[in-house]
C-alpha positions in Angstrom: -10.6 12.6 2.8 -11.4 9.9 0.4 -10.7 9.3 -3.3 -12.7 6.8 -5.3 -12.1 5.6 -8.8 -13.9 2.9 -10.6 -11.8 0.2 -12.4 -14.6 -2.2 -13.1 -13.6 -2.5 -16.7 -10.4 -4.3 -15.9 -10.5 -8.1 -16.0 -9.6 -10.0 -12.8 -6.4 -12.1 -12.6 -6.5 -15.5 -11.0 -4.5 -15.8 -7.8 -3.0 -19.2 -7.4 -4.2 -20.9 -4.3 -1.2 -22.7 -2.9 -1.8 -24.1 0.6 -4.3 -23.3 3.3 -2.7 -19.9 4.1 -3.3 -18.6 0.6 -6.8 -19.9 0.5 -7.7 -18.2 3.8 -6.0 -15.0 2.8 -8.0 -14.8 -0.4 -11.3 -15.1 1.4 -10.9 -12.9 4.5 -8.9 -10.4 6.5 -6.2 -12.7 7.8 -6.1 -11.5 11.4 -9.8 -12.3 12.0 -10.6 -15.8 13.3 -12.4 -18.2 11.0 -14.4 -21.1 12.6 -14.0 -23.3 9.6 -10.3 -22.7 9.1 -7.9 -25.6 9.6 -5.1 -23.1 10.4 -5.4 -21.2 13.7 -5.3 -17.4 13.6 -1.9 -16.8 15.1 -0.2 -19.5 13.0 -1.7 -18.1 9.8 -0.5 -14.6 10.4 3.0 -15.8 11.3 3.0 -17.9 8.1 2.1 -15.0 5.9 4.8 -12.8 7.4 7.3 -15.6 7.0 6.4 -16.1 3.3 6.6 -12.4 2.7 9.8 -11.7 4.7 12.6 -9.9 2.9 15.8 -8.1 3.8 16.0 -6.2 7.1 16.6 -2.5 6.3 17.0 -3.1 2.6 17.0 0.6 1.8 20.5 0.7 3.3 21.8 -1.7 0.7 22.4 0.0 -2.6 22.2 -3.2 -4.5 18.5 -3.7 -3.5 16.0 -1.9 -5.7 12.8 -0.5 -4.2 9.4 -1.9 -5.2 8.8 1.1 -7.5 12.1 0.7 -9.2 11.0 -2.8 -10.3 7.8 -1.5 -12.0 7.6 -2.1 -15.7 8.7 1.1 -17.7 5.1 1.8 -18.7 4.0 1.9 -15.0 7.0 4.0 -13.7 5.8 7.5 -14.4 3.9 8.3 -11.1 4.6 11.7 -9.7 4.8 10.4 -6.2 7.0 7.3 -6.7 7.8 6.7 -10.4 11.5 6.5 -11.1 10.8 7.7 -14.6 9.3 11.0 -13.5 12.1 13.5 -13.2 9.9 16.0 -11.2 8.3 13.7 -8.6 9.0 12.7 -5.0 10.6 9.3 -6.0 9.3 7.6 -2.9 11.0 4.2 -2.5 9.2 1.4 -0.7 10.7 -1.9 0.5 9.5 -5.2 1.8 11.0 -5.6 5.3 10.2 -8.1 8.0 6.7 -8.9 6.8 5.6 -5.3 6.1 6.6 -2.5 3.8 8.5 0.6 4.7 9.3 3.9 3.0 11.0 7.1 4.3 10.6 10.7 3.1 11.9 14.0 4.6 9.6 16.9 3.6 11.3 20.3 2.9 9.9 23.8 3.6 8.0 23.8 0.3 5.6 21.3 1.8 4.4 23.5 4.6 0.7 23.4 5.6 -1.4 26.2 7.0 0.3 26.0 10.4 4.0 26.9 10.6 6.5 24.0 10.5 3.8 21.4 9.9 3.4 19.3 6.7 0.6 20.0 4.2 -2.0 17.2 4.5 -2.1 16.6 0.7 1.5 15.5 0.7 0.9 13.0 3.5 -2.1 11.5 1.7 0.0 11.1 -1.5 2.8 9.3 0.4 0.2 6.8 1.7 -1.3 6.6 -1.8 2.0 5.6 -3.5 3.2 3.4 -0.6 -0.1 1.5 -0.4 -0.1 0.7 -4.1 3.5 -0.6 -3.9 2.6 -2.6 -0.8 -0.3 -4.3 -2.7 2.0 -5.2 -5.6 4.8 -6.5 -3.4 2.6 -8.8 -1.4 0.7 -10.1 -4.4 4.1 -10.8 -6.1 5.4 -12.8 -3.1 2.1 -14.7 -2.4 2.1 -15.8 -6.1 5.5 -17.3 -5.6 7.6 -14.7 -7.3 10.6 -12.7 -6.1 10.5 -9.0 -6.1 12.6 -8.2 -9.2 12.4 -6.5 -12.6 8.9 -6.1 -13.8 7.3 -7.5 -10.6 5.7 -10.2 -12.9 3.8 -7.4 -14.6 2.0 -6.4 -11.4 0.8 -2.8 -10.9 -1.9 -1.7 -8.5 -3.7 1.6 -8.4 -5.9 3.3 -5.7 -9.7 2.7 -5.8 -10.3 4.3 -2.4 -8.1 5.8 0.3 -9.3 6.7 3.8 -6.9 9.0 5.7 -7.1 9.9 9.4 -4.8 12.7 10.6 -3.9 11.9 14.2 -1.6 14.8 15.0 0.3 17.5 13.2 3.2 16.2 11.2 6.5 18.1 11.5 8.5 19.5 8.6 12.2 18.7 8.2 11.8 15.4 10.0 12.2 11.9 8.4 8.8 10.4 8.0 8.4 6.7 8.0 5.5 5.0 6.2 4.6 1.4 7.0 2.2 -0.8 5.0 0.6 -4.1 5.9 -1.6 -6.4 3.7 -5.0 -6.8 5.2 -6.6 -8.9 2.5 -6.1 -10.0 -1.1 -9.0 -11.3 -3.1 -8.6 -11.6 -6.9 -7.5 -8.2 -8.1 -8.5 -6.3 -5.0 -6.1 -5.7 -2.1 -6.8 -3.9 1.2 -3.7 -2.3 2.8 -3.4 -0.7 6.3 -1.0 2.2 6.4 0.7 4.4 9.1 2.9 7.4 8.8 5.1 8.3 11.8 7.6 11.0 12.8 10.0 10.7 15.7 8.3 7.4 16.6 4.8 8.9 16.9 2.0 7.9 14.5 0.8 11.1 12.8 -1.4 9.6 10.0 -3.2 6.3 9.5 -5.0 5.1 6.4 -6.7 2.2 4.7 -6.5 1.6 1.0 -8.4 -0.5 -1.5 -6.1 -1.1 -4.4 -7.0 -2.6 -7.7 -4.7 -4.6 -9.9 -4.2 -3.4 -13.5 -3.7 -5.7 -16.4 -0.2 -5.5 -18.0 -0.3 -4.8 -21.7 2.4 -6.1 -24.0 3.9 -2.7 -24.7 4.5 -2.0 -21.0 
């Protein structure tokens, strides 16, 4: 399944290029080798993870806010993850050890067509919200900011989302969603996503996320 939205009317923001790692990240997918790069592939990936490293298991610390809880108020109304939406899922994503993680336990109302398995639309929505949060978190860190109130005005939305269902996903089990930045170029971020249950990958996805401009009233 794929969802495409055009955001061509939004102006690009300039990503500061601080160091060779940031320059290479802006131009390409960082795990692919580049013949002209002065930084070797393995060192570059390690450097990006080091720069974007945050608390281990931050969700267990009540003093640490999720990425979504740091969105500006005008960006916090999403049904899937917005803390300002009283009827939503309130998915919470955290930056942890160079990647993002979120956890969600689906109840019986999220049943799919097969008994005791999760409705695929919910799974796609979890990837959707987590992917956008992943893009915002990595962009924030790579621009030299800490993940804190307002996220520097950053908010990403989904331009396209490719989802592959690898196996049925069980109900009543804690689902773990991981996100990893693939590339960041201007206002476009590509994010790789996985959703697992009991240590088995059930869903994978890849998102193209687009940065929105923050307006003064946000």
